[in-house]
Biopython code that builds the backbone (N, CA, C, O; Angstrom):
import numpy as np
from Bio.PDB.StructureBuilder import StructureBuilder

atoms = [
    (1, "UNK", "N", (-72.233, -149.063, 11.186)),
    (1, "UNK", "CA", (-71.309, -148.210, 10.462)),
    (1, "UNK", "C", (-71.884, -146.812, 10.276)),
    (1, "UNK", "O", (-71.167, -145.817, 10.386)),
    (2, "UNK", "N", (-73.189, -146.742, 9.993)),
    (2, "UNK", "CA", (-73.811, -145.440, 9.761)),
    (2, "UNK", "C", (-73.742, -144.539, 10.985)),
    (2, "UNK", "O", (-73.455, -143.353, 10.822)),
    (3, "UNK", "N", (-73.986, -145.020, 12.199)),
    (3, "UNK", "CA", (-73.872, -144.130, 13.359)),
    (3, "UNK", "C", (-72.463, -143.581, 13.534)),
    (3, "UNK", "O", (-72.296, -142.425, 13.925)),
    (4, "UNK", "N", (-71.449, -144.391, 13.250)),
    (4, "UNK", "CA", (-70.073, -143.939, 13.370)),
    (4, "UNK", "C", (-69.770, -142.834, 12.357)),
    (4, "UNK", "O", (-69.105, -141.852, 12.688)),
    (5, "UNK", "N", (-70.251, -142.994, 11.138)),
    (5, "UNK", "CA", (-70.073, -141.973, 10.097)),
    (5, "UNK", "C", (-70.792, -140.682, 10.493)),
    (5, "UNK", "O", (-70.250, -139.592, 10.310)),
    (6, "UNK", "N", (-71.981, -140.796, 11.020)),
    (6, "UNK", "CA", (-72.748, -139.634, 11.463)),
    (6, "UNK", "C", (-71.999, -138.890, 12.576)),
    (6, "UNK", "O", (-71.936, -137.661, 12.560)),
    (7, "UNK", "N", (-71.439, -139.615, 13.527)),
    (7, "UNK", "CA", (-70.686, -138.993, 14.624)),
    (7, "UNK", "C", (-69.442, -138.291, 14.073)),
    (7, "UNK", "O", (-69.103, -137.194, 14.517)),
    (8, "UNK", "N", (-68.766, -138.914, 13.113)),
    (8, "UNK", "CA", (-67.587, -138.307, 12.504)),
    (8, "UNK", "C", (-67.949, -136.994, 11.801)),
    (8, "UNK", "O", (-67.236, -135.999, 11.931)),
    (9, "UNK", "N", (-69.055, -136.998, 11.059)),
    (9, "UNK", "CA", (-69.480, -135.778, 10.343)),
    (9, "UNK", "C", (-69.826, -134.679, 11.335)),
    (9, "UNK", "O", (-69.422, -133.533, 11.138)),
    (10, "UNK", "N", (-70.548, -134.988, 12.375)),
    (10, "UNK", "CA", (-70.912, -133.998, 13.391)),
    (10, "UNK", "C", (-69.657, -133.441, 14.061)),
    (10, "UNK", "O", (-69.553, -132.233, 14.271)),
    (11, "UNK", "N", (-68.709, -134.306, 14.395)),
    (11, "UNK", "CA", (-67.472, -133.850, 15.032)),
    (11, "UNK", "C", (-66.692, -132.934, 14.103)),
    (11, "UNK", "O", (-66.122, -131.938, 14.550)),
    (12, "UNK", "N", (-66.659, -133.258, 12.811)),
    (12, "UNK", "CA", (-65.956, -132.423, 11.836)),
    (12, "UNK", "C", (-66.621, -131.058, 11.708)),
    (12, "UNK", "O", (-65.937, -130.035, 11.683)),
    (13, "UNK", "N", (-67.932, -131.036, 11.627)),
    (13, "UNK", "CA", (-68.663, -129.772, 11.487)),
    (13, "UNK", "C", (-68.442, -128.886, 12.702)),
    (13, "UNK", "O", (-68.309, -127.671, 12.555)),
    (14, "UNK", "N", (-68.399, -129.447, 13.865)),
    (14, "UNK", "CA", (-68.190, -128.658, 15.074)),
    (14, "UNK", "C", (-66.780, -128.092, 15.152)),
    (14, "UNK", "O", (-66.561, -127.095, 15.840)),
    (15, "UNK", "N", (-65.821, -128.700, 14.464)),
    (15, "UNK", "CA", (-64.447, -128.212, 14.447)),
    (15, "UNK", "C", (-64.254, -127.030, 13.522)),
    (15, "UNK", "O", (-63.315, -126.255, 13.705)),
    (16, "UNK", "N", (-65.116, -126.873, 12.533)),
    (16, "UNK", "CA", (-64.978, -125.803, 11.543)),
    (16, "UNK", "C", (-65.405, -124.488, 12.172)),
    (16, "UNK", "O", (-66.518, -124.368, 12.685)),
    (17, "UNK", "N", (-64.524, -123.513, 12.132)),
    (17, "UNK", "CA", (-64.834, -122.199, 12.688)),
    (17, "UNK", "C", (-65.390, -121.310, 11.583)),
    (17, "UNK", "O", (-64.918, -121.369, 10.448)),
    (18, "UNK", "N", (-66.381, -120.494, 11.898)),
    (18, "UNK", "CA", (-66.887, -119.583, 10.876)),
    (18, "UNK", "C", (-65.834, -118.546, 10.501)),
    (18, "UNK", "O", (-65.014, -118.149, 11.329)),
    (19, "UNK", "N", (-65.866, -118.121, 9.262)),
    (19, "UNK", "CA", (-64.922, -117.100, 8.799)),
    (19, "UNK", "C", (-65.164, -115.805, 9.566)),
    (19, "UNK", "O", (-66.302, -115.359, 9.705)),
    (20, "UNK", "N", (-64.097, -115.216, 10.055)),
    (20, "UNK", "CA", (-64.266, -113.958, 10.766)),
    (20, "UNK", "C", (-64.457, -112.840, 9.736)),
    (20, "UNK", "O", (-63.798, -112.813, 8.697)),
    (21, "UNK", "N", (-65.344, -111.948, 10.040)),
    (21, "UNK", "CA", (-65.656, -110.853, 9.126)),
    (21, "UNK", "C", (-65.355, -109.529, 9.808)),
    (21, "UNK", "O", (-65.413, -109.410, 11.032)),
    (22, "UNK", "N", (-65.037, -108.553, 9.000)),
    (22, "UNK", "CA", (-64.793, -107.208, 9.507)),
    (22, "UNK", "C", (-65.619, -106.244, 8.679)),
    (22, "UNK", "O", (-65.885, -106.492, 7.503)),
    (23, "UNK", "N", (-66.013, -105.168, 9.284)),
    (23, "UNK", "CA", (-66.772, -104.127, 8.584)),
    (23, "UNK", "C", (-65.961, -102.838, 8.595)),
    (23, "UNK", "O", (-65.366, -102.471, 9.609)),
    (24, "UNK", "N", (-65.945, -102.162, 7.463)),
    (24, "UNK", "CA", (-65.219, -100.899, 7.332)),
    (24, "UNK", "C", (-66.212, -99.755, 7.312)),
    (24, "UNK", "O", (-67.320, -99.896, 6.794)),
    (25, "UNK", "N", (-65.818, -98.621, 7.874)),
    (25, "UNK", "CA", (-66.644, -97.422, 7.748)),
    (25, "UNK", "C", (-65.730, -96.214, 7.648)),
    (25, "UNK", "O", (-64.627, -96.191, 8.195)),
    (26, "UNK", "N", (-66.220, -95.218, 6.936)),
    (26, "UNK", "CA", (-65.461, -93.989, 6.772)),
    (26, "UNK", "C", (-66.391, -92.857, 6.407)),
    (26, "UNK", "O", (-67.600, -93.051, 6.277)),
    (27, "UNK", "N", (-65.831, -91.681, 6.242)),
    (27, "UNK", "CA", (-66.630, -90.505, 5.911)),
    (27, "UNK", "C", (-65.931, -89.734, 4.805)),
    (27, "UNK", "O", (-64.706, -89.617, 4.776)),
    (28, "UNK", "N", (-66.745, -89.213, 3.895)),
    (28, "UNK", "CA", (-66.266, -88.354, 2.816)),
    (28, "UNK", "C", (-66.767, -86.944, 3.107)),
    (28, "UNK", "O", (-67.949, -86.735, 3.379)),
    (29, "UNK", "N", (-65.847, -85.977, 3.047)),
    (29, "UNK", "CA", (-66.211, -84.575, 3.249)),
    (29, "UNK", "C", (-65.722, -83.760, 2.059)),
    (29, "UNK", "O", (-64.855, -84.196, 1.301)),
    (30, "UNK", "N", (-66.292, -82.573, 1.911)),
    (30, "UNK", "CA", (-65.844, -81.657, 0.854)),
    (30, "UNK", "C", (-65.660, -80.277, 1.458)),
    (30, "UNK", "O", (-66.336, -79.909, 2.418)),
    (31, "UNK", "N", (-64.737, -79.518, 0.882)),
    (31, "UNK", "CA", (-64.436, -78.179, 1.354)),
    (31, "UNK", "C", (-65.376, -77.200, 0.655)),
    (31, "UNK", "O", (-65.340, -77.050, -0.567)),
    (32, "UNK", "N", (-66.211, -76.542, 1.442)),
    (32, "UNK", "CA", (-67.150, -75.554, 0.920)),
    (32, "UNK", "C", (-66.926, -74.257, 1.687)),
    (32, "UNK", "O", (-67.278, -74.152, 2.862)),
    (33, "UNK", "N", (-66.344, -73.281, 1.021)),
    (33, "UNK", "CA", (-66.095, -71.991, 1.657)),
    (33, "UNK", "C", (-65.198, -72.079, 2.869)),
    (33, "UNK", "O", (-65.387, -71.336, 3.833)),
    (34, "UNK", "N", (-64.221, -72.978, 2.841)),
    (34, "UNK", "CA", (-63.304, -73.121, 3.960)),
    (34, "UNK", "C", (-63.810, -74.016, 5.075)),
    (34, "UNK", "O", (-63.132, -74.194, 6.087)),
    (35, "UNK", "N", (-65.005, -74.584, 4.897)),
    (35, "UNK", "CA", (-65.574, -75.498, 5.900)),
    (35, "UNK", "C", (-65.673, -76.890, 5.316)),
    (35, "UNK", "O", (-66.026, -77.057, 4.149)),
    (36, "UNK", "N", (-65.358, -77.898, 6.129)),
    (36, "UNK", "CA", (-65.507, -79.277, 5.696)),
    (36, "UNK", "C", (-66.915, -79.753, 6.015)),
    (36, "UNK", "O", (-67.319, -79.812, 7.176)),
    (37, "UNK", "N", (-67.656, -80.092, 4.962)),
    (37, "UNK", "CA", (-69.042, -80.538, 5.110)),
    (37, "UNK", "C", (-69.188, -81.965, 4.603)),
    (37, "UNK", "O", (-68.459, -82.369, 3.698)),
    (38, "UNK", "N", (-70.123, -82.744, 5.170)),
    (38, "UNK", "CA", (-70.354, -84.104, 4.687)),
    (38, "UNK", "C", (-70.704, -84.093, 3.198)),
    (38, "UNK", "O", (-71.358, -83.174, 2.704)),
    (39, "UNK", "N", (-70.254, -85.134, 2.500)),
    (39, "UNK", "CA", (-70.526, -85.266, 1.067)),
    (39, "UNK", "C", (-71.487, -86.440, 0.840)),
    (39, "UNK", "O", (-71.042, -87.579, 0.697)),
    (40, "UNK", "N", (-72.803, -86.175, 0.806)),
    (40, "UNK", "CA", (-73.770, -87.259, 0.596)),
    (40, "UNK", "C", (-73.827, -87.683, -0.874)),
    (40, "UNK", "O", (-73.516, -86.906, -1.777)),
    (41, "UNK", "N", (-74.235, -88.938, -1.083)),
    (41, "UNK", "CA", (-74.466, -89.433, -2.434)),
    (41, "UNK", "C", (-73.217, -89.697, -3.257)),
    (41, "UNK", "O", (-73.293, -89.743, -4.485)),
    (42, "UNK", "N", (-72.068, -89.873, -2.614)),
    (42, "UNK", "CA", (-70.817, -90.126, -3.331)),
    (42, "UNK", "C", (-70.572, -91.635, -3.400)),
    (42, "UNK", "O", (-70.651, -92.329, -2.386)),
    (43, "UNK", "N", (-70.278, -92.131, -4.590)),
    (43, "UNK", "CA", (-69.962, -93.558, -4.749)),
    (43, "UNK", "C", (-68.511, -93.794, -4.318)),
    (43, "UNK", "O", (-67.599, -93.075, -4.725)),
    (44, "UNK", "N", (-68.323, -94.821, -3.483)),
    (44, "UNK", "CA", (-67.011, -95.203, -2.973)),
    (44, "UNK", "C", (-66.791, -96.668, -3.350)),
    (44, "UNK", "O", (-67.531, -97.547, -2.908)),
    (45, "UNK", "N", (-65.768, -96.923, -4.169)),
    (45, "UNK", "CA", (-65.444, -98.292, -4.559)),
    (45, "UNK", "C", (-64.324, -98.827, -3.677)),
    (45, "UNK", "O", (-63.305, -98.164, -3.482)),
    (46, "UNK", "N", (-64.519, -100.029, -3.145)),
    (46, "UNK", "CA", (-63.508, -100.682, -2.316)),
    (46, "UNK", "C", (-62.613, -101.504, -3.230)),
    (46, "UNK", "O", (-63.067, -102.408, -3.930)),
    (47, "UNK", "N", (-61.328, -101.166, -3.204)),
    (47, "UNK", "CA", (-60.335, -101.840, -4.037)),
    (47, "UNK", "C", (-59.425, -102.674, -3.139)),
    (47, "UNK", "O", (-58.845, -102.151, -2.187)),
    (48, "UNK", "N", (-59.297, -103.965, -3.435)),
    (48, "UNK", "CA", (-58.455, -104.882, -2.669)),
    (48, "UNK", "C", (-57.286, -105.305, -3.549)),
    (48, "UNK", "O", (-57.467, -105.605, -4.730)),
    (49, "UNK", "N", (-56.096, -105.329, -2.978)),
    (49, "UNK", "CA", (-54.907, -105.783, -3.703)),
    (49, "UNK", "C", (-54.907, -107.313, -3.676)),
    (49, "UNK", "O", (-54.853, -107.916, -2.604)),
    (50, "UNK", "N", (-54.968, -107.940, -4.852)),
    (50, "UNK", "CA", (-55.037, -109.404, -4.930)),
    (50, "UNK", "C", (-53.667, -110.045, -5.144)),
    (50, "UNK", "O", (-53.580, -111.240, -5.423)),
    (51, "UNK", "N", (-52.607, -109.263, -5.017)),
    (51, "UNK", "CA", (-51.263, -109.779, -5.205)),
    (51, "UNK", "C", (-50.662, -109.407, -6.551)),
    (51, "UNK", "O", (-49.444, -109.445, -6.727)),
    (52, "UNK", "N", (-51.529, -109.044, -7.509)),
    (52, "UNK", "CA", (-51.055, -108.656, -8.841)),
    (52, "UNK", "C", (-51.653, -107.337, -9.311)),
    (52, "UNK", "O", (-51.034, -106.603, -10.080)),
    (53, "UNK", "N", (-52.858, -107.045, -8.845)),
    (53, "UNK", "CA", (-53.554, -105.829, -9.309)),
    (53, "UNK", "C", (-54.630, -105.454, -8.302)),
    (53, "UNK", "O", (-54.999, -106.253, -7.441)),
    (54, "UNK", "N", (-55.131, -104.221, -8.421)),
    (54, "UNK", "CA", (-56.252, -103.780, -7.593)),
    (54, "UNK", "C", (-57.529, -104.368, -8.169)),
    (54, "UNK", "O", (-57.758, -104.316, -9.378)),
    (55, "UNK", "N", (-58.352, -104.925, -7.304)),
    (55, "UNK", "CA", (-59.611, -105.546, -7.708)),
    (55, "UNK", "C", (-60.761, -104.806, -7.033)),
    (55, "UNK", "O", (-60.769, -104.642, -5.813)),
    (56, "UNK", "N", (-61.726, -104.365, -7.824)),
    (56, "UNK", "CA", (-62.905, -103.666, -7.299)),
    (56, "UNK", "C", (-63.866, -104.717, -6.759)),
    (56, "UNK", "O", (-64.497, -105.444, -7.526)),
    (57, "UNK", "N", (-63.974, -104.795, -5.422)),
    (57, "UNK", "CA", (-64.763, -105.874, -4.817)),
    (57, "UNK", "C", (-66.160, -105.457, -4.378)),
    (57, "UNK", "O", (-67.044, -106.302, -4.247)),
    (58, "UNK", "N", (-66.367, -104.168, -4.152)),
    (58, "UNK", "CA", (-67.678, -103.708, -3.705)),
    (58, "UNK", "C", (-67.737, -102.190, -3.795)),
    (58, "UNK", "O", (-66.713, -101.525, -3.950)),
    (59, "UNK", "N", (-68.936, -101.659, -3.698)),
    (59, "UNK", "CA", (-69.075, -100.209, -3.632)),
    (59, "UNK", "C", (-70.170, -99.845, -2.645)),
    (59, "UNK", "O", (-71.040, -100.654, -2.322)),
    (60, "UNK", "N", (-70.103, -98.616, -2.180)),
    (60, "UNK", "CA", (-71.114, -98.067, -1.278)),
    (60, "UNK", "C", (-71.366, -96.630, -1.707)),
    (60, "UNK", "O", (-70.557, -96.029, -2.414)),
    (61, "UNK", "N", (-72.489, -96.090, -1.274)),
    (61, "UNK", "CA", (-72.831, -94.691, -1.533)),
    (61, "UNK", "C", (-72.970, -94.013, -0.181)),
    (61, "UNK", "O", (-73.635, -94.529, 0.717)),
    (62, "UNK", "N", (-72.334, -92.842, -0.041)),
    (62, "UNK", "CA", (-72.363, -92.155, 1.253)),
    (62, "UNK", "C", (-73.779, -91.722, 1.613)),
    (62, "UNK", "O", (-74.582, -91.367, 0.751)),
    (63, "UNK", "N", (-74.058, -91.762, 2.910)),
    (63, "UNK", "CA", (-75.374, -91.346, 3.403)),
    (63, "UNK", "C", (-75.410, -89.822, 3.566)),
    (63, "UNK", "O", (-74.486, -89.131, 3.139)),
    (64, "UNK", "N", (-76.456, -89.309, 4.171)),
    (64, "UNK", "CA", (-76.627, -87.860, 4.296)),
    (64, "UNK", "C", (-75.546, -87.201, 5.153)),
    (64, "UNK", "O", (-75.347, -85.989, 5.074)),
    (65, "UNK", "N", (-74.852, -87.990, 5.966)),
    (65, "UNK", "CA", (-73.759, -87.467, 6.789)),
    (65, "UNK", "C", (-72.390, -87.745, 6.180)),
    (65, "UNK", "O", (-71.367, -87.508, 6.823)),
    (66, "UNK", "N", (-72.361, -88.243, 4.951)),
    (66, "UNK", "CA", (-71.110, -88.519, 4.264)),
    (66, "UNK", "C", (-70.454, -89.833, 4.646)),
    (66, "UNK", "O", (-69.324, -90.098, 4.237)),
    (67, "UNK", "N", (-71.145, -90.668, 5.429)),
    (67, "UNK", "CA", (-70.569, -91.945, 5.853)),
    (67, "UNK", "C", (-70.858, -93.043, 4.845)),
    (67, "UNK", "O", (-71.920, -93.079, 4.223)),
    (68, "UNK", "N", (-69.876, -93.949, 4.695)),
    (68, "UNK", "CA", (-70.053, -95.148, 3.875)),
    (68, "UNK", "C", (-69.675, -96.356, 4.734)),
    (68, "UNK", "O", (-68.907, -96.243, 5.689)),
    (69, "UNK", "N", (-70.229, -97.504, 4.372)),
    (69, "UNK", "CA", (-70.016, -98.727, 5.134)),
    (69, "UNK", "C", (-69.812, -99.901, 4.183)),
    (69, "UNK", "O", (-70.504, -100.026, 3.173)),
    (70, "UNK", "N", (-68.856, -100.753, 4.520)),
    (70, "UNK", "CA", (-68.678, -102.033, 3.851)),
    (70, "UNK", "C", (-68.809, -103.075, 4.955)),
    (70, "UNK", "O", (-67.948, -103.171, 5.829)),
    (71, "UNK", "N", (-69.885, -103.852, 4.912)),
    (71, "UNK", "CA", (-70.230, -104.744, 6.012)),
    (71, "UNK", "C", (-69.804, -106.185, 5.759)),
    (71, "UNK", "O", (-69.894, -106.689, 4.639)),
    (72, "UNK", "N", (-69.341, -106.833, 6.819)),
    (72, "UNK", "CA", (-69.047, -108.262, 6.848)),
    (72, "UNK", "C", (-68.120, -108.734, 5.735)),
    (72, "UNK", "O", (-68.433, -109.679, 5.012)),
    (73, "UNK", "N", (-66.981, -108.068, 5.607)),
    (73, "UNK", "CA", (-65.966, -108.496, 4.644)),
    (73, "UNK", "C", (-65.216, -109.686, 5.218)),
    (73, "UNK", "O", (-64.823, -109.664, 6.385)),
    (74, "UNK", "N", (-65.015, -110.706, 4.429)),
    (74, "UNK", "CA", (-64.284, -111.886, 4.898)),
    (74, "UNK", "C", (-62.840, -111.871, 4.407)),
    (74, "UNK", "O", (-62.199, -112.915, 4.294)),
    (75, "UNK", "N", (-62.347, -110.692, 4.123)),
    (75, "UNK", "CA", (-60.963, -110.520, 3.693)),
    (75, "UNK", "C", (-60.028, -110.777, 4.877)),
    (75, "UNK", "O", (-60.285, -110.291, 5.979)),
    (76, "UNK", "N", (-58.954, -111.530, 4.667)),
    (76, "UNK", "CA", (-58.054, -111.818, 5.791)),
    (76, "UNK", "C", (-57.320, -110.577, 6.300)),
    (76, "UNK", "O", (-57.153, -109.606, 5.562)),
    (77, "UNK", "N", (-56.882, -110.611, 7.566)),
    (77, "UNK", "CA", (-56.114, -109.492, 8.118)),
    (77, "UNK", "C", (-54.855, -109.224, 7.297)),
    (77, "UNK", "O", (-54.334, -110.112, 6.622)),
    (78, "UNK", "N", (-54.385, -107.997, 7.370)),
    (78, "UNK", "CA", (-53.184, -107.528, 6.676)),
    (78, "UNK", "C", (-53.340, -107.442, 5.161)),
    (78, "UNK", "O", (-52.345, -107.353, 4.441)),
    (79, "UNK", "N", (-54.567, -107.467, 4.676)),
    (79, "UNK", "CA", (-54.825, -107.274, 3.256)),
    (79, "UNK", "C", (-54.817, -105.778, 2.963)),
    (79, "UNK", "O", (-55.400, -104.993, 3.710)),
    (80, "UNK", "N", (-54.160, -105.386, 1.882)),
    (80, "UNK", "CA", (-54.102, -103.972, 1.497)),
    (80, "UNK", "C", (-55.365, -103.597, 0.731)),
    (80, "UNK", "O", (-55.861, -104.365, -0.094)),
    (81, "UNK", "N", (-55.875, -102.404, 1.020)),
    (81, "UNK", "CA", (-57.048, -101.918, 0.301)),
    (81, "UNK", "C", (-56.992, -100.409, 0.200)),
    (81, "UNK", "O", (-56.258, -99.751, 0.938)),
    (82, "UNK", "N", (-57.770, -99.867, -0.718)),
    (82, "UNK", "CA", (-57.910, -98.422, -0.848)),
    (82, "UNK", "C", (-59.308, -98.128, -1.377)),
    (82, "UNK", "O", (-60.061, -99.042, -1.714)),
    (83, "UNK", "N", (-59.641, -96.862, -1.444)),
    (83, "UNK", "CA", (-60.938, -96.422, -1.944)),
    (83, "UNK", "C", (-60.740, -95.707, -3.278)),
    (83, "UNK", "O", (-59.811, -94.916, -3.441)),
    (84, "UNK", "N", (-61.618, -95.995, -4.218)),
    (84, "UNK", "CA", (-61.622, -95.307, -5.503)),
    (84, "UNK", "C", (-62.857, -94.417, -5.526)),
    (84, "UNK", "O", (-63.988, -94.898, -5.466)),
    (85, "UNK", "N", (-62.620, -93.109, -5.613)),
    (85, "UNK", "CA", (-63.718, -92.141, -5.623)),
    (85, "UNK", "C", (-63.544, -91.272, -6.854)),
    (85, "UNK", "O", (-62.587, -90.504, -6.956)),
    (86, "UNK", "N", (-64.467, -91.400, -7.780)),
    (86, "UNK", "CA", (-64.431, -90.631, -9.032)),
    (86, "UNK", "C", (-63.087, -90.753, -9.749)),
    (86, "UNK", "O", (-62.557, -89.766, -10.258)),
    (87, "UNK", "N", (-62.543, -91.971, -9.786)),
    (87, "UNK", "CA", (-61.295, -92.208, -10.496)),
    (87, "UNK", "C", (-60.030, -91.862, -9.737)),
    (87, "UNK", "O", (-58.933, -92.033, -10.268)),
    (88, "UNK", "N", (-60.153, -91.380, -8.507)),
    (88, "UNK", "CA", (-58.980, -91.074, -7.676)),
    (88, "UNK", "C", (-58.889, -92.096, -6.562)),
    (88, "UNK", "O", (-59.897, -92.480, -5.969)),
    (89, "UNK", "N", (-57.659, -92.536, -6.280)),
    (89, "UNK", "CA", (-57.429, -93.515, -5.228)),
    (89, "UNK", "C", (-57.069, -92.817, -3.924)),
    (89, "UNK", "O", (-56.272, -91.879, -3.913)),
    (90, "UNK", "N", (-57.658, -93.277, -2.825)),
    (90, "UNK", "CA", (-57.387, -92.758, -1.490)),
    (90, "UNK", "C", (-57.040, -93.927, -0.586)),
    (90, "UNK", "O", (-57.765, -94.922, -0.604)),
    (91, "UNK", "N", (-55.986, -93.867, 0.194)),
    (91, "UNK", "CA", (-54.993, -92.811, 0.203)),
    (91, "UNK", "C", (-54.123, -92.899, -1.045)),
    (91, "UNK", "O", (-53.984, -93.965, -1.645)),
    (92, "UNK", "N", (-53.553, -91.789, -1.419)),
    (92, "UNK", "CA", (-52.792, -91.740, -2.667)),
    (92, "UNK", "C", (-51.392, -92.324, -2.529)),
    (92, "UNK", "O", (-50.808, -92.733, -3.532)),
    (93, "UNK", "N", (-50.841, -92.375, -1.336)),
    (93, "UNK", "CA", (-49.456, -92.847, -1.153)),
    (93, "UNK", "C", (-49.394, -94.338, -0.823)),
    (93, "UNK", "O", (-48.974, -95.137, -1.661)),
    (94, "UNK", "N", (-49.796, -94.712, 0.355)),
    (94, "UNK", "CA", (-49.744, -96.122, 0.750)),
    (94, "UNK", "C", (-51.154, -96.578, 1.117)),
    (94, "UNK", "O", (-51.920, -95.808, 1.697)),
    (95, "UNK", "N", (-51.504, -97.822, 0.785)),
    (95, "UNK", "CA", (-52.877, -98.288, 1.036)),
    (95, "UNK", "C", (-53.167, -98.510, 2.512)),
    (95, "UNK", "O", (-52.257, -98.578, 3.338)),
    (96, "UNK", "N", (-54.456, -98.623, 2.830)),
    (96, "UNK", "CA", (-54.902, -99.010, 4.162)),
    (96, "UNK", "C", (-54.647, -100.509, 4.316)),
    (96, "UNK", "O", (-54.353, -101.200, 3.340)),
    (97, "UNK", "N", (-54.762, -101.002, 5.541)),
    (97, "UNK", "CA", (-54.596, -102.432, 5.805)),
    (97, "UNK", "C", (-55.760, -102.922, 6.649)),
    (97, "UNK", "O", (-56.155, -102.277, 7.620)),
    (98, "UNK", "N", (-56.309, -104.078, 6.263)),
    (98, "UNK", "CA", (-57.354, -104.711, 7.066)),
    (98, "UNK", "C", (-56.712, -105.125, 8.384)),
    (98, "UNK", "O", (-55.691, -105.812, 8.390)),
    (99, "UNK", "N", (-57.301, -104.714, 9.492)),
    (99, "UNK", "CA", (-56.757, -105.038, 10.811)),
    (99, "UNK", "C", (-57.265, -106.397, 11.266)),
    (99, "UNK", "O", (-58.313, -106.866, 10.821)),
    (100, "UNK", "N", (-56.518, -107.013, 12.147)),
    (100, "UNK", "CA", (-56.910, -108.324, 12.665)),
    (100, "UNK", "C", (-58.127, -108.216, 13.576)),
    (100, "UNK", "O", (-58.971, -109.113, 13.596)),
    (101, "UNK", "N", (-58.221, -107.126, 14.329)),
    (101, "UNK", "CA", (-59.326, -106.980, 15.275)),
    (101, "UNK", "C", (-59.966, -105.607, 15.099)),
    (101, "UNK", "O", (-59.279, -104.590, 15.200)),
    (102, "UNK", "N", (-61.264, -105.563, 14.839)),
    (102, "UNK", "CA", (-61.944, -104.277, 14.725)),
    (102, "UNK", "C", (-62.131, -103.633, 16.096)),
    (102, "UNK", "O", (-61.799, -104.226, 17.123)),
    (103, "UNK", "N", (-62.662, -102.424, 16.100)),
    (103, "UNK", "CA", (-62.947, -101.749, 17.368)),
    (103, "UNK", "C", (-64.081, -102.481, 18.088)),
    (103, "UNK", "O", (-64.654, -103.429, 17.550)),
    (104, "UNK", "N", (-64.394, -102.046, 19.278)),
    (104, "UNK", "CA", (-65.412, -102.701, 20.102)),
    (104, "UNK", "C", (-66.770, -102.787, 19.412)),
    (104, "UNK", "O", (-67.531, -103.723, 19.657)),
    (105, "UNK", "N", (-67.080, -101.816, 18.551)),
    (105, "UNK", "CA", (-68.381, -101.853, 17.880)),
    (105, "UNK", "C", (-68.341, -102.644, 16.567)),
    (105, "UNK", "O", (-69.320, -102.652, 15.820)),
    (106, "UNK", "N", (-67.213, -103.310, 16.282)),
    (106, "UNK", "CA", (-67.132, -104.190, 15.126)),
    (106, "UNK", "C", (-66.650, -103.557, 13.836)),
    (106, "UNK", "O", (-66.576, -104.236, 12.812)),
    (107, "UNK", "N", (-66.320, -102.273, 13.857)),
    (107, "UNK", "CA", (-65.882, -101.571, 12.652)),
    (107, "UNK", "C", (-64.394, -101.261, 12.691)),
    (107, "UNK", "O", (-63.814, -101.022, 13.750)),
    (108, "UNK", "N", (-63.800, -101.273, 11.522)),
    (108, "UNK", "CA", (-62.476, -100.680, 11.357)),
    (108, "UNK", "C", (-62.734, -99.321, 10.735)),
    (108, "UNK", "O", (-63.242, -99.234, 9.617)),
    (109, "UNK", "N", (-62.388, -98.258, 11.451)),
    (109, "UNK", "CA", (-62.629, -96.912, 10.962)),
    (109, "UNK", "C", (-61.521, -96.476, 10.006)),
    (109, "UNK", "O", (-60.337, -96.694, 10.262)),
    (110, "UNK", "N", (-61.928, -95.859, 8.906)),
    (110, "UNK", "CA", (-61.016, -95.354, 7.895)),
    (110, "UNK", "C", (-60.932, -93.842, 8.090)),
    (110, "UNK", "O", (-61.930, -93.196, 8.408)),
    (111, "UNK", "N", (-59.742, -93.282, 7.899)),
    (111, "UNK", "CA", (-59.579, -91.835, 8.074)),
    (111, "UNK", "C", (-60.524, -91.087, 7.141)),
    (111, "UNK", "O", (-60.870, -91.580, 6.067)),
    (112, "UNK", "N", (-60.932, -89.910, 7.553)),
    (112, "UNK", "CA", (-61.829, -89.064, 6.758)),
    (112, "UNK", "C", (-61.138, -88.712, 5.450)),
    (112, "UNK", "O", (-59.953, -88.379, 5.430)),
    (113, "UNK", "N", (-61.888, -88.791, 4.361)),
    (113, "UNK", "CA", (-61.361, -88.452, 3.037)),
    (113, "UNK", "C", (-62.007, -87.163, 2.575)),
    (113, "UNK", "O", (-63.232, -87.041, 2.561)),
    (114, "UNK", "N", (-61.185, -86.207, 2.198)),
    (114, "UNK", "CA", (-61.672, -84.930, 1.696)),
    (114, "UNK", "C", (-61.556, -84.912, 0.175)),
    (114, "UNK", "O", (-60.481, -85.141, -0.379)),
    (115, "UNK", "N", (-62.677, -84.636, -0.492)),
    (115, "UNK", "CA", (-62.669, -84.594, -1.965)),
    (115, "UNK", "C", (-62.850, -83.181, -2.454)),
    (115, "UNK", "O", (-62.870, -82.943, -3.662)),
]
sb = StructureBuilder()
sb.init_structure("model")
sb.init_model(0)
sb.init_chain("A")
sb.init_seg("    ")
for serial, (resi, resn, name, xyz) in enumerate(atoms, 1):
    if name == "N":
        sb.init_residue(resn, " ", resi, " ")
    sb.init_atom(name, np.array(xyz, "f"), 0.0, 1.0, " ", f" {name:<3s}", serial, name[0])
structure = sb.get_structure()
């Protein structure tokens, strides 16, 4: 009986697919004298719509080039999300959507945000 149970458990484990993950990346820029320059050191909060309210699920800080990254999110495709930067939501009109398939390098790129 034990070998049969062991085979059943192994077969079940092999059927389970790992959760697919997606990584988001974007850039924050600021207008300085009419030029858009990277905004380093800016906190970016990732807000996910849970069906009733926006939920702050993670945050990142922009690097020296103004880029931020949210790595290996297991959020399902078509989930709405936005960025909260210093109390302002981006985009301000309609939220972004988690795509089913990221680009070839594994990232879903977010449009540049100007603060």
